[in-house]
ROZAPA-689165 format. One record per residue (C-alpha): z, x, y; residue in three letters; chain; residue number from 1. Coordinates in Angstrom, 3 decimals. Last residue first. Layout:
% ROZAPA-689165
c3 / c1 / c2 / code / unit / pos
Z / X / Y / Ala / A / NUM
...
END
This chain:
% ROZAPA-689165
c3 / c1 / c2 / code / unit / pos
-46.103 / 144.210 / 112.966 / Leu / A / 487
-49.481 / 145.886 / 113.427 / Phe / A / 486
-49.472 / 149.689 / 113.271 / Lys / A / 485
-51.146 / 152.438 / 115.254 / Lys / A / 484
-53.072 / 150.313 / 117.664 / Thr / A / 483
-55.457 / 150.574 / 120.596 / Ala / A / 482
-58.047 / 153.282 / 120.053 / Leu / A / 481
-58.161 / 153.662 / 116.282 / Lys / A / 480
-57.508 / 149.965 / 115.670 / Phe / A / 479
-60.250 / 149.020 / 118.112 / Tyr / A / 478
-62.775 / 151.544 / 116.836 / Leu / A / 477
-62.281 / 150.441 / 113.225 / Ile / A / 476
-62.554 / 146.769 / 114.212 / Phe / A / 475
-65.778 / 147.094 / 116.195 / Ser / A / 474
-67.370 / 149.598 / 113.769 / Ile / A / 473
-66.877 / 147.310 / 110.772 / Leu / A / 472
-68.000 / 144.197 / 112.619 / Leu / A / 471
-71.212 / 145.771 / 113.922 / Tyr / A / 470
-72.002 / 147.449 / 110.588 / Val / A / 469
-71.664 / 144.077 / 108.871 / Gly / A / 468
-74.058 / 142.578 / 111.432 / Ser / A / 467
-76.603 / 145.291 / 110.603 / Ser / A / 466
-76.228 / 144.942 / 106.837 / Ile / A / 465
-76.441 / 141.135 / 106.927 / Cys / A / 464
-79.436 / 141.173 / 109.291 / Leu / A / 463
-81.358 / 143.653 / 107.160 / Asn / A / 462
-80.513 / 141.559 / 104.092 / Leu / A / 461
-81.933 / 138.444 / 105.774 / Phe / A / 460
-85.041 / 140.214 / 107.069 / Asn / A / 459
-86.069 / 141.561 / 103.644 / Asn / A / 458
-85.037 / 144.995 / 102.451 / Phe / A / 457
-86.809 / 148.371 / 102.162 / Ile / A / 456
-89.051 / 148.017 / 105.219 / Ser / A / 455
-88.405 / 151.523 / 106.694 / Ile / A / 454
-89.024 / 150.185 / 110.199 / Asn / A / 453
-86.933 / 147.052 / 109.740 / Arg / A / 452
-83.975 / 149.073 / 108.498 / Leu / A / 451
-84.234 / 151.435 / 111.462 / Thr / A / 450
-84.389 / 148.552 / 113.959 / Leu / A / 449
-81.299 / 146.940 / 112.408 / Leu / A / 448
-79.326 / 150.224 / 112.409 / Cys / A / 447
-80.194 / 150.834 / 116.054 / Trp / A / 446
-78.961 / 147.306 / 116.778 / Lys / A / 445
-75.752 / 148.042 / 114.853 / Ser / A / 444
-75.119 / 151.276 / 116.800 / Ile / A / 443
-75.722 / 149.765 / 120.247 / Val / A / 442
-73.699 / 146.606 / 119.510 / Phe / A / 441
-70.799 / 148.584 / 117.994 / Ala / A / 440
-70.491 / 150.617 / 121.203 / Ile / A / 439
-70.526 / 147.484 / 123.411 / Ala / A / 438
-68.091 / 145.604 / 121.130 / Val / A / 437
-65.663 / 148.550 / 121.139 / Cys / A / 436
-65.789 / 148.669 / 124.953 / Leu / A / 435
-65.086 / 144.921 / 125.114 / Val / A / 434
-62.151 / 145.365 / 122.701 / Pro / A / 433
-60.770 / 148.250 / 124.859 / Ile / A / 432
-61.042 / 146.337 / 128.167 / Ala / A / 431
-59.487 / 143.069 / 126.930 / Ile / A / 430
-56.290 / 143.525 / 124.883 / Asn / A / 429
-55.453 / 147.187 / 125.492 / Lys / A / 428
-56.586 / 147.357 / 129.124 / Val / A / 427
-55.283 / 143.879 / 129.977 / Ala / A / 426
-51.762 / 144.605 / 128.694 / Asp / A / 425
-49.941 / 141.291 / 129.146 / Phe / A / 424
-46.231 / 140.797 / 129.750 / Asn / A / 423
-44.929 / 137.553 / 128.260 / Leu / A / 422
-44.215 / 134.179 / 129.843 / Ser / A / 421
-45.090 / 131.818 / 126.937 / Val / A / 420
-45.674 / 128.932 / 129.374 / Cys / A / 419
-48.095 / 130.986 / 131.518 / Tyr / A / 418
-50.031 / 131.925 / 128.384 / Phe / A / 417
-50.324 / 128.262 / 127.457 / Leu / A / 416
-51.706 / 127.340 / 130.894 / Met / A / 415
-54.188 / 130.227 / 130.911 / Phe / A / 414
-55.470 / 129.357 / 127.444 / Ser / A / 413
-55.708 / 125.623 / 128.242 / Glu / A / 412
-57.843 / 126.312 / 131.324 / Val / A / 411
-60.231 / 128.532 / 129.353 / Val / A / 410
-60.325 / 125.944 / 126.570 / His / A / 409
-61.309 / 123.152 / 128.982 / Ser / A / 408
-63.953 / 125.307 / 130.673 / Ile / A / 407
-65.634 / 126.207 / 127.384 / Leu / A / 406
-65.609 / 122.715 / 125.900 / Leu / A / 405
-66.922 / 121.263 / 129.176 / Gly / A / 404
-69.846 / 123.702 / 129.163 / Leu / A / 403
-70.563 / 122.673 / 125.561 / Met / A / 402
-70.613 / 119.006 / 126.585 / Tyr / A / 401
-72.969 / 119.622 / 129.507 / Gly / A / 400
-75.217 / 121.612 / 127.176 / Tyr / A / 399
-75.443 / 118.504 / 124.985 / Leu / A / 398
-77.396 / 116.638 / 127.671 / Gly / A / 397
-77.337 / 117.976 / 131.226 / Leu / A / 396
-77.252 / 114.767 / 133.304 / Lys / A / 395
-75.871 / 112.167 / 130.844 / Pro / A / 394
-73.633 / 114.959 / 129.394 / Val / A / 393
-72.205 / 115.878 / 132.837 / Phe / A / 392
-70.139 / 112.880 / 133.946 / Ile / A / 391
-68.713 / 111.164 / 130.835 / Ile / A / 390
-68.682 / 114.122 / 128.446 / Val / A / 389
-67.555 / 116.526 / 131.197 / Phe / A / 388
-64.642 / 114.242 / 132.068 / Ile / A / 387
-63.674 / 114.111 / 128.386 / Leu / A / 386
-63.554 / 117.920 / 128.196 / Ser / A / 385
-61.303 / 118.086 / 131.257 / Ile / A / 384
-59.018 / 115.398 / 129.808 / Ile / A / 383
-58.948 / 117.288 / 126.512 / His / A / 382
-57.741 / 120.501 / 128.158 / Ser / A / 381
-55.088 / 118.727 / 130.245 / Ala / A / 380
-53.690 / 117.077 / 127.104 / Phe / A / 379
-53.658 / 120.400 / 125.240 / Ala / A / 378
-51.656 / 122.083 / 128.020 / Cys / A / 377
-49.231 / 119.181 / 128.462 / Ile / A / 376
-48.676 / 118.866 / 124.703 / Phe / A / 375
-48.128 / 122.589 / 124.181 / Thr / A / 374
-45.524 / 122.577 / 126.957 / Asp / A / 373
-43.656 / 119.578 / 125.534 / Lys / A / 372
-43.546 / 121.256 / 122.132 / Thr / A / 371
-41.421 / 124.095 / 123.462 / Lys / A / 370
-39.383 / 124.338 / 120.228 / Ala / A / 369
-39.780 / 128.158 / 120.212 / Leu / A / 368
-41.839 / 127.852 / 117.024 / Gly / A / 367
-43.956 / 125.212 / 118.782 / Asn / A / 366
-44.500 / 127.661 / 121.674 / Leu / A / 365
-45.541 / 130.476 / 119.323 / Ile / A / 364
-47.838 / 128.189 / 117.337 / Ser / A / 363
-49.504 / 126.965 / 120.542 / Ser / A / 362
-50.053 / 130.556 / 121.730 / Leu / A / 361
-51.727 / 131.504 / 118.442 / Thr / A / 360
-54.086 / 128.542 / 118.341 / Asn / A / 359
-54.922 / 128.833 / 122.060 / Cys / A / 358
-55.837 / 132.529 / 121.669 / Leu / A / 357
-58.290 / 131.779 / 118.850 / Tyr / A / 356
-59.913 / 128.971 / 120.845 / Ile / A / 355
-60.106 / 131.141 / 123.988 / Phe / A / 354
-61.587 / 134.268 / 122.442 / Pro / A / 353
-64.139 / 132.295 / 120.365 / Cys / A / 352
-65.389 / 129.761 / 122.928 / Leu / A / 351
-68.003 / 132.140 / 124.378 / Phe / A / 350
-69.902 / 131.946 / 121.073 / Ala / A / 349
-70.544 / 128.217 / 121.627 / Leu / A / 348
-73.611 / 128.947 / 123.765 / Cys / A / 347
-75.059 / 131.374 / 121.208 / Lys / A / 346
-74.435 / 128.899 / 118.361 / Val / A / 345
-76.092 / 126.066 / 120.306 / Tyr / A / 344
-79.205 / 128.183 / 120.858 / Pro / A / 343
-79.452 / 128.847 / 117.081 / Ser / A / 342
-78.829 / 125.350 / 115.695 / Val / A / 341
-81.808 / 123.680 / 117.396 / Leu / A / 340
-84.423 / 125.610 / 115.375 / Ala / A / 339
-83.116 / 124.255 / 112.066 / Asp / A / 338
-83.253 / 126.352 / 108.906 / Lys / A / 337
-79.469 / 126.016 / 108.387 / Phe / A / 336
-78.583 / 129.547 / 107.292 / Ile / A / 335
-81.612 / 131.462 / 108.606 / Ile / A / 334
-81.848 / 129.739 / 111.989 / Gly / A / 333
-78.150 / 129.931 / 112.757 / Gly / A / 332
-77.897 / 133.546 / 111.592 / Leu / A / 331
-80.851 / 134.718 / 113.711 / Glu / A / 330
-79.584 / 133.171 / 116.953 / His / A / 329
-75.932 / 133.997 / 116.274 / Gly / A / 328
-76.566 / 137.733 / 115.826 / Tyr / A / 327
-75.850 / 139.273 / 119.228 / Ile / A / 326
-74.023 / 136.434 / 120.997 / Leu / A / 325
-72.363 / 135.464 / 117.709 / Phe / A / 324
-70.995 / 138.973 / 117.095 / Phe / A / 323
-69.979 / 139.519 / 120.716 / Gly / A / 322
-67.810 / 136.404 / 120.639 / Cys / A / 321
-66.588 / 137.620 / 117.257 / Phe / A / 320
-65.239 / 140.853 / 118.768 / Ile / A / 319
-63.743 / 139.025 / 121.764 / Ile / A / 318
-61.984 / 136.476 / 119.528 / Gly / A / 317
-60.418 / 139.105 / 117.267 / Phe / A / 316
-59.198 / 140.987 / 120.338 / Thr / A / 315
-57.638 / 137.816 / 121.759 / Leu / A / 314
-55.928 / 136.961 / 118.480 / Ser / A / 313
-54.596 / 140.501 / 117.947 / Phe / A / 312
-53.215 / 140.759 / 121.478 / Gly / A / 311
-51.462 / 137.377 / 121.225 / Ile / A / 310
-49.916 / 138.260 / 117.869 / Ser / A / 309
-48.824 / 141.688 / 119.120 / Lys / A / 308
-47.032 / 140.152 / 122.086 / Ser / A / 307
-45.419 / 137.369 / 120.029 / Cys / A / 306
-44.126 / 139.686 / 117.297 / Thr / A / 305
-42.757 / 142.193 / 119.816 / Thr / A / 304
-41.022 / 139.505 / 121.872 / Lys / A / 303
-39.412 / 137.961 / 118.780 / Leu / A / 302
-38.245 / 141.355 / 117.493 / Ala / A / 301
-36.648 / 142.086 / 120.862 / Asn / A / 300
-35.099 / 138.616 / 121.190 / Lys / A / 299
-33.406 / 138.394 / 117.781 / Asn / A / 298
-31.458 / 135.214 / 118.614 / Asn / A / 297
-31.203 / 134.275 / 114.919 / Thr / A / 296
-32.860 / 130.905 / 115.665 / Asn / A / 295
-35.616 / 132.595 / 117.715 / Asn / A / 294
-36.366 / 134.958 / 114.845 / Lys / A / 293
-36.596 / 132.073 / 112.357 / Lys / A / 292
-38.658 / 129.862 / 114.680 / Ser / A / 291
-41.075 / 132.719 / 115.399 / Val / A / 290
-41.559 / 133.319 / 111.663 / Glu / A / 289
-41.785 / 129.564 / 110.957 / Pro / A / 288
-44.625 / 129.278 / 113.533 / Leu / A / 287
-46.441 / 132.529 / 112.662 / Leu / A / 286
-47.406 / 131.450 / 109.124 / Met / A / 285
-49.574 / 128.578 / 110.346 / Val / A / 284
-50.889 / 130.641 / 113.274 / Ser / A / 283
-51.951 / 133.502 / 110.975 / Phe / A / 282
-53.811 / 131.105 / 108.720 / Ser / A / 281
-55.600 / 129.595 / 111.723 / Asn / A / 280
-56.352 / 133.074 / 113.087 / Ile / A / 279
-57.853 / 134.255 / 109.788 / Leu / A / 278
-59.877 / 131.083 / 109.183 / Ala / A / 277
-61.092 / 131.355 / 112.794 / Ser / A / 276
-63.988 / 133.454 / 111.464 / Pro / A / 275
-65.913 / 130.259 / 110.494 / Phe / A / 274
-65.435 / 128.614 / 113.904 / Leu / A / 273
-68.872 / 129.668 / 115.163 / Val / A / 272
-70.560 / 128.454 / 111.965 / Leu / A / 271
-68.533 / 125.219 / 111.923 / Pro / A / 270
-69.653 / 124.558 / 115.536 / Leu / A / 269
-73.374 / 125.069 / 114.872 / Ala / A / 268
-73.726 / 122.999 / 111.663 / Met / A / 267
-71.809 / 119.721 / 111.392 / Gly / A / 266
-70.583 / 119.299 / 114.967 / Ser / A / 265
-73.667 / 120.557 / 116.822 / Leu / A / 264
-76.383 / 119.560 / 114.340 / Ile / A / 263
-74.751 / 116.174 / 113.688 / Gly / A / 262
-74.521 / 115.465 / 117.430 / Tyr / A / 261
-78.219 / 116.220 / 117.804 / Thr / A / 260
-79.061 / 114.007 / 114.827 / Ser / A / 259
-76.926 / 111.173 / 116.173 / Leu / A / 258
-78.590 / 111.435 / 119.595 / Ala / A / 257
-82.038 / 111.630 / 117.983 / Thr / A / 256
-81.417 / 108.414 / 116.015 / Ser / A / 255
-79.994 / 106.583 / 119.028 / Gln / A / 254
-82.917 / 107.707 / 121.199 / Ser / A / 253
-82.352 / 110.484 / 123.732 / Leu / A / 252
-82.670 / 110.064 / 127.517 / Gly / A / 251
-79.385 / 111.412 / 128.890 / Ser / A / 250
-77.929 / 107.928 / 128.485 / Lys / A / 249
-78.455 / 108.268 / 124.714 / Ile / A / 248
-76.512 / 111.526 / 124.854 / Leu / A / 247
-73.722 / 109.629 / 126.628 / Met / A / 246
-73.578 / 107.173 / 123.716 / Gln / A / 245
-73.550 / 110.021 / 121.167 / Pro / A / 244
-70.648 / 111.649 / 123.099 / Leu / A / 243
-68.567 / 108.511 / 123.662 / Leu / A / 242
-67.248 / 108.100 / 120.112 / Ile / A / 241
-66.446 / 111.806 / 119.721 / Thr / A / 240
-64.738 / 111.961 / 123.133 / Glu / A / 239
-62.725 / 108.822 / 122.383 / Ile / A / 238
-61.643 / 110.413 / 119.089 / Ala / A / 237
-60.677 / 113.640 / 120.873 / Ser / A / 236
-58.598 / 111.670 / 123.366 / Leu / A / 235
-56.874 / 109.923 / 120.460 / Phe / A / 234
-56.494 / 113.266 / 118.717 / His / A / 233
-54.670 / 114.688 / 121.725 / Ile / A / 232
-52.483 / 111.618 / 122.170 / Cys / A / 231
-51.656 / 111.494 / 118.457 / Val / A / 230
-50.932 / 115.235 / 118.288 / Arg / A / 229
-48.466 / 115.183 / 121.186 / Asn / A / 228
-46.826 / 111.913 / 120.136 / Val / A / 227
-46.407 / 113.481 / 116.684 / Thr / A / 226
-44.921 / 116.690 / 118.079 / Leu / A / 225
-42.638 / 114.606 / 120.301 / Phe / A / 224
-41.398 / 112.629 / 117.320 / Leu / A / 223
-41.319 / 115.488 / 114.789 / Ser / A / 222
-37.864 / 116.825 / 115.638 / Leu / A / 221
-36.217 / 113.429 / 116.023 / Asn / A / 220
-37.941 / 112.039 / 112.917 / Phe / A / 219
-37.031 / 115.014 / 110.726 / Ile / A / 218
-33.384 / 114.783 / 111.804 / Glu / A / 217
-33.337 / 110.995 / 111.317 / Lys / A / 216
-34.960 / 111.330 / 107.910 / Cys / A / 215
-32.323 / 113.881 / 106.951 / Gly / A / 214
-29.458 / 111.659 / 108.141 / Ser / A / 213
-30.749 / 108.612 / 106.260 / Thr / A / 212
-31.887 / 110.301 / 103.049 / Leu / A / 211
-28.644 / 110.415 / 101.105 / Asn / A / 210
-29.059 / 110.164 / 97.331 / Asn / A / 209
-32.663 / 111.471 / 97.408 / Ile / A / 208
-31.541 / 115.082 / 96.954 / Val / A / 207
-30.650 / 114.368 / 93.322 / Ser / A / 206
-34.374 / 114.342 / 92.546 / Leu / A / 205
-34.152 / 117.996 / 91.561 / Ser / A / 204
-36.523 / 120.918 / 91.979 / Phe / A / 203
-34.804 / 124.312 / 91.928 / His / A / 202
-36.995 / 125.797 / 89.180 / Lys / A / 201
-40.165 / 124.509 / 90.785 / His / A / 200
-42.509 / 123.286 / 88.040 / Leu / A / 199
-42.247 / 119.729 / 89.363 / Lys / A / 198
-43.074 / 121.074 / 92.806 / Leu / A / 197
-46.351 / 122.589 / 91.594 / Ser / A / 196
-47.284 / 119.223 / 90.035 / Phe / A / 195
-46.884 / 117.507 / 93.405 / Ile / A / 194
-49.143 / 120.083 / 95.091 / Ser / A / 193
-51.746 / 119.818 / 92.300 / Phe / A / 192
-51.830 / 116.025 / 92.560 / Ile / A / 191
-52.179 / 116.140 / 96.360 / Ala / A / 190
-55.060 / 118.624 / 96.282 / Gly / A / 189
-56.735 / 116.664 / 93.471 / Leu / A / 188
-56.600 / 113.464 / 95.508 / Ala / A / 187
-57.716 / 115.127 / 98.745 / Glu / A / 186
-60.803 / 116.485 / 96.993 / Gly / A / 185
-61.640 / 113.144 / 95.418 / Cys / A / 184
-61.278 / 111.459 / 98.822 / Val / A / 183
-63.742 / 113.951 / 100.352 / Leu / A / 182
-66.179 / 113.269 / 97.510 / Ala / A / 181
-65.965 / 109.548 / 98.353 / Phe / A / 180
-66.789 / 110.439 / 101.962 / Val / A / 179
-69.900 / 112.334 / 100.780 / Thr / A / 178
-70.829 / 109.286 / 98.676 / Ile / A / 177
-70.722 / 107.054 / 101.744 / Ala / A / 176
-73.012 / 109.455 / 103.646 / Pro / A / 175
-75.601 / 109.035 / 100.854 / Thr / A / 174
-76.580 / 111.208 / 97.868 / Ile / A / 173
-79.304 / 109.713 / 95.663 / Ile / A / 172
-78.157 / 108.677 / 92.197 / Gln / A / 171
-77.171 / 109.884 / 88.709 / Phe / A / 170
-77.504 / 113.665 / 88.791 / His / A / 169
-76.366 / 113.717 / 92.434 / Ser / A / 168
-73.011 / 112.255 / 91.314 / Ile / A / 167
-72.118 / 115.441 / 89.419 / Ile / A / 166
-73.051 / 117.804 / 92.275 / Tyr / A / 165
-71.338 / 115.635 / 94.895 / Ile / A / 164
-68.113 / 115.556 / 92.881 / Ser / A / 163
-68.391 / 119.291 / 92.174 / Leu / A / 162
-68.638 / 120.049 / 95.904 / Val / A / 161
-65.670 / 117.901 / 96.859 / Arg / A / 160
-63.612 / 119.224 / 93.942 / Thr / A / 159
-64.284 / 122.836 / 94.968 / Ile / A / 158
-63.000 / 122.113 / 98.484 / Gln / A / 157
-59.768 / 120.478 / 97.324 / Glu / A / 156
-59.156 / 123.087 / 94.643 / Leu / A / 155
-59.527 / 125.849 / 97.236 / Leu / A / 154
-57.056 / 124.224 / 99.607 / Gln / A / 153
-54.629 / 123.557 / 96.732 / Ser / A / 152
-54.739 / 127.240 / 95.784 / Ile / A / 151
-53.988 / 128.370 / 99.339 / Ala / A / 150
-51.208 / 125.799 / 99.855 / Pro / A / 149
-49.596 / 126.965 / 96.544 / Ile / A / 148
-49.828 / 130.689 / 97.348 / Ile / A / 147
-48.634 / 130.513 / 100.978 / Ser / A / 146
-44.904 / 131.042 / 100.489 / Asp / A / 145
-43.131 / 131.842 / 103.758 / Ser / A / 144
-40.434 / 129.306 / 102.755 / Lys / A / 143
-41.314 / 127.172 / 105.783 / Gly / A / 142
-44.980 / 127.427 / 104.795 / Tyr / A / 141
-44.077 / 126.097 / 101.327 / Tyr / A / 140
-42.350 / 123.004 / 102.711 / Tyr / A / 139
-45.141 / 122.389 / 105.227 / Gly / A / 138
-47.655 / 122.518 / 102.372 / Asn / A / 137
-45.673 / 119.813 / 100.574 / Ile / A / 136
-45.803 / 117.639 / 103.696 / Cys / A / 135
-49.559 / 118.168 / 104.132 / Ser / A / 134
-50.485 / 117.268 / 100.542 / His / A / 133
-48.520 / 114.035 / 100.758 / Ile / A / 132
-50.245 / 113.271 / 104.074 / Cys / A / 131
-53.747 / 114.006 / 102.757 / Ala / A / 130
-53.206 / 111.605 / 99.844 / Leu / A / 129
-51.922 / 108.852 / 102.154 / Pro / A / 128
-55.079 / 109.139 / 104.369 / Ile / A / 127
-57.785 / 109.696 / 101.734 / Ala / A / 126
-57.825 / 106.081 / 100.538 / Phe / A / 125
-58.798 / 104.863 / 104.035 / Ala / A / 124
-61.969 / 107.016 / 103.926 / Leu / A / 123
-63.574 / 104.678 / 101.390 / Ile / A / 122
-63.191 / 101.706 / 103.718 / Lys / A / 121
-64.367 / 103.767 / 106.696 / Leu / A / 120
-67.556 / 104.876 / 104.937 / Leu / A / 119
-68.348 / 101.314 / 103.812 / Ser / A / 118
-68.125 / 100.030 / 107.401 / Ile / A / 117
-69.983 / 103.006 / 108.968 / Leu / A / 116
-73.441 / 101.474 / 108.551 / Arg / A / 115
-72.325 / 98.810 / 111.031 / Glu / A / 114
-72.956 / 101.182 / 113.954 / Asp / A / 113
-71.413 / 100.519 / 117.362 / Arg / A / 112
-68.707 / 103.172 / 116.837 / Phe / A / 111
-65.875 / 101.176 / 118.383 / Trp / A / 110
-66.955 / 97.532 / 118.161 / Asn / A / 109
-69.159 / 97.531 / 115.061 / Ile / A / 108
-67.572 / 100.230 / 112.900 / Ala / A / 107
-63.981 / 99.641 / 114.004 / Leu / A / 106
-64.203 / 95.854 / 113.597 / Phe / A / 105
-65.878 / 96.116 / 110.175 / Pro / A / 104
-63.268 / 98.690 / 108.979 / Ala / A / 103
-60.319 / 96.531 / 110.055 / Asn / A / 102
-58.936 / 95.833 / 106.569 / Val / A / 101
-59.451 / 99.387 / 105.311 / Tyr / A / 100
-58.214 / 101.061 / 108.502 / Val / A / 99
-55.112 / 98.851 / 108.662 / Leu / A / 98
-54.320 / 99.438 / 104.987 / Leu / A / 97
-54.627 / 103.207 / 105.448 / Ala / A / 96
-52.370 / 103.086 / 108.528 / Ile / A / 95
-49.626 / 101.252 / 106.607 / Ile / A / 94
-49.852 / 103.670 / 103.679 / Thr / A / 93
-49.827 / 106.637 / 106.074 / Ser / A / 92
-46.624 / 105.524 / 107.807 / Leu / A / 91
-44.666 / 105.085 / 104.570 / Ser / A / 90
-46.057 / 108.303 / 103.094 / Leu / A / 89
-45.114 / 110.321 / 106.179 / Ser / A / 88
-41.547 / 108.994 / 106.440 / Ile / A / 87
-40.797 / 109.425 / 102.728 / Val / A / 86
-42.543 / 112.831 / 102.713 / Thr / A / 85
-40.351 / 114.110 / 105.538 / Gly / A / 84
-37.135 / 113.079 / 103.815 / Cys / A / 83
-38.257 / 114.538 / 100.479 / Val / A / 82
-39.261 / 117.856 / 102.075 / Leu / A / 81
-36.056 / 118.019 / 104.112 / Tyr / A / 80
-33.954 / 117.693 / 100.964 / Tyr / A / 79
-36.123 / 120.206 / 99.136 / Leu / A / 78
-35.409 / 122.883 / 101.777 / Ala / A / 77
-31.671 / 122.274 / 102.251 / Asn / A / 76
-30.582 / 125.840 / 101.349 / Gln / A / 75
-33.559 / 127.173 / 103.313 / Pro / A / 74
-32.047 / 125.995 / 106.629 / Lys / A / 73
-34.031 / 127.646 / 109.472 / Glu / A / 72
-37.314 / 128.165 / 107.577 / Ser / A / 71
-36.988 / 124.749 / 105.892 / Val / A / 70
-36.278 / 123.093 / 109.252 / Leu / A / 69
-39.367 / 124.615 / 110.933 / Lys / A / 68
-41.746 / 123.911 / 108.049 / Ser / A / 67
-40.485 / 120.342 / 107.654 / Ile / A / 66
-40.842 / 119.714 / 111.407 / Ala / A / 65
-44.372 / 121.178 / 111.414 / Thr / A / 64
-45.370 / 118.980 / 108.472 / Gln / A / 63
-43.800 / 115.948 / 110.199 / Ile / A / 62
-45.770 / 116.546 / 113.400 / Gly / A / 61
-49.013 / 116.851 / 111.443 / Leu / A / 60
-48.378 / 114.029 / 108.962 / Ala / A / 59
-48.558 / 110.360 / 109.912 / Cys / A / 58
-49.908 / 110.115 / 113.448 / Leu / A / 57
-51.931 / 113.335 / 113.389 / Ala / A / 56
-53.366 / 112.490 / 109.960 / Phe / A / 55
-54.361 / 109.044 / 111.190 / Ser / A / 54
-56.091 / 110.610 / 114.215 / Phe / A / 53
-57.757 / 113.273 / 112.064 / Thr / A / 52
-58.968 / 110.679 / 109.553 / Leu / A / 51
-60.246 / 108.256 / 112.193 / Ile / A / 50
-61.738 / 111.122 / 114.251 / Pro / A / 49
-63.802 / 112.190 / 111.180 / Ser / A / 48
-65.724 / 108.899 / 111.125 / Ile / A / 47
-68.468 / 110.155 / 113.433 / Leu / A / 46
-68.989 / 113.356 / 111.413 / Gln / A / 45
-70.405 / 111.452 / 108.429 / Tyr / A / 44
-72.673 / 109.399 / 110.676 / Leu / A / 43
-73.947 / 112.578 / 112.379 / Gly / A / 42
-74.487 / 114.251 / 109.017 / Met / A / 41
-76.558 / 111.239 / 108.013 / Gly / A / 40
-78.606 / 111.695 / 111.185 / Glu / A / 39
-79.006 / 115.424 / 110.400 / Ser / A / 38
-80.368 / 114.624 / 106.958 / Gly / A / 37
-78.594 / 113.114 / 103.937 / Ile / A / 36
-79.614 / 115.562 / 101.182 / Ala / A / 35
-80.955 / 118.495 / 103.203 / Asp / A / 34
-78.028 / 118.564 / 105.659 / Ala / A / 33
-75.711 / 117.860 / 102.713 / Leu / A / 32
-76.957 / 120.960 / 100.865 / Tyr / A / 31
-76.495 / 123.136 / 103.952 / Ile / A / 30
-73.076 / 121.597 / 104.471 / Arg / A / 29
-72.040 / 122.404 / 100.880 / Tyr / A / 28
-73.406 / 125.931 / 101.193 / Phe / A / 27
-71.246 / 126.344 / 104.271 / Phe / A / 26
-68.259 / 124.679 / 102.611 / Gly / A / 25
-68.282 / 127.159 / 99.739 / Ile / A / 24
-68.004 / 129.971 / 102.291 / Phe / A / 23
-65.438 / 127.932 / 104.157 / Arg / A / 22
-63.285 / 127.595 / 101.037 / Ser / A / 21
-63.670 / 131.274 / 100.185 / Ile / A / 20
-62.747 / 132.162 / 103.770 / Leu / A / 19
-59.805 / 129.735 / 103.757 / Ala / A / 18
-58.438 / 131.065 / 100.463 / Ala / A / 17
-58.712 / 134.670 / 101.639 / Ile / A / 16
-57.162 / 133.704 / 104.977 / Thr / A / 15
-54.276 / 131.827 / 103.362 / Leu / A / 14
-53.356 / 134.836 / 101.244 / Thr / A / 13
-53.824 / 137.326 / 104.084 / Leu / A / 12
-51.697 / 135.256 / 106.461 / Thr / A / 11
-48.943 / 134.841 / 103.884 / Gly / A / 10
-48.806 / 138.591 / 103.257 / Lys / A / 9
-48.879 / 139.380 / 106.988 / Ile / A / 8
-46.070 / 136.954 / 107.852 / Leu / A / 7
-44.081 / 137.732 / 104.686 / Pro / A / 6
-44.051 / 141.422 / 105.742 / Ser / A / 5
-46.084 / 143.764 / 103.560 / Leu / A / 4
-44.103 / 146.099 / 101.316 / Lys / A / 3
-43.784 / 149.753 / 102.282 / Lys / A / 2
-45.192 / 152.205 / 99.774 / Met / A / 1
END
């Protein structure tokens, strides 16, 4: 039996961990929605741009640089890890102090809600921990080893949930406590990652003797990536800050605006993005694979990997777009028990093909060292989304924001695909998946009606069986019609 390639093996490992983590996360969000309410969820989500922005500044570009250098020069793997961690930890400590000290200013002047002061102060402790965790993950991704990152991801999520569960026995859960649980998760993730390195048979602190040249190499490679991520996350942060204010201009009260934002970002969007666990895992493992093949000048293998990756991502997105259009209304209502979730899920369903495709295309371009192209495409996408927030949300409400999300991702997809410059088989990657979705829709709907008529199971089980039939038929038909073997 032929062994799985490191790309597929790593993707499967990360996907299983991500799906388990997201499954736990769904129940966690449902519990939080009941415990702190949709307004509390809105407050919790409002501070997320601070963490993502800090993470982008201190870690994301460095993690990618570590992964790329480790895949190209495995003999110097630990050296690059130490160099990258030194830079990331130094930056993150400074940023954490700034967030902690300036929490009142950020809460009152940026977010216009003083209730966020305590949340921001607690959040500051998560920044250095997340950066350490990220750098070590980058090291393992570069070695095509996804076991440690997968385990640490699960530990992080489980720790958050257990922290909330334990604290709930002693006091009422508040948004501040949910942030504290986040810090606990990041702490255990970082500790586990460090401990895994200490057990590494090749681990030695002798690599710290000469850090200057390594830090310079990491810095030069990560600089544009970091500028890219910082600009994008800065625009995203502005978008997040402005959205509740624009919703108020559309006629909602502050409380209703926060609740509406909490429903979208804390319930509907995570549900639609749940299947992206596979594509995100694939994208993480794809970058060092593309970098390795590009470095060895293996053009044919590189072209094949990129073409199949793009086709798989687009097909996956089309199938799940159909899934949420068909079953999103029932799933949203059943899972979160909120009438507003369901229509948002159906609207967001159209994002699936484009978000999944953007993730894969960005990884390919970063692996080819075309970070400038990914920056330009992502920057244009966020500018479009920001324009919709400012102009259309006051007129159309949250639907104006969702329309902006769709248009911005469509534009970004076309721009990224143009930068990759590969031949595209529209029949195989669009027509056949759409046909599979149509056939699966008819069969699964017939299955649902039959189950309801015989009245053996309740509505939730009927829905699960029918939607499972849809997914099974969609993927089986696609792989029968369009593919013989992937990678």
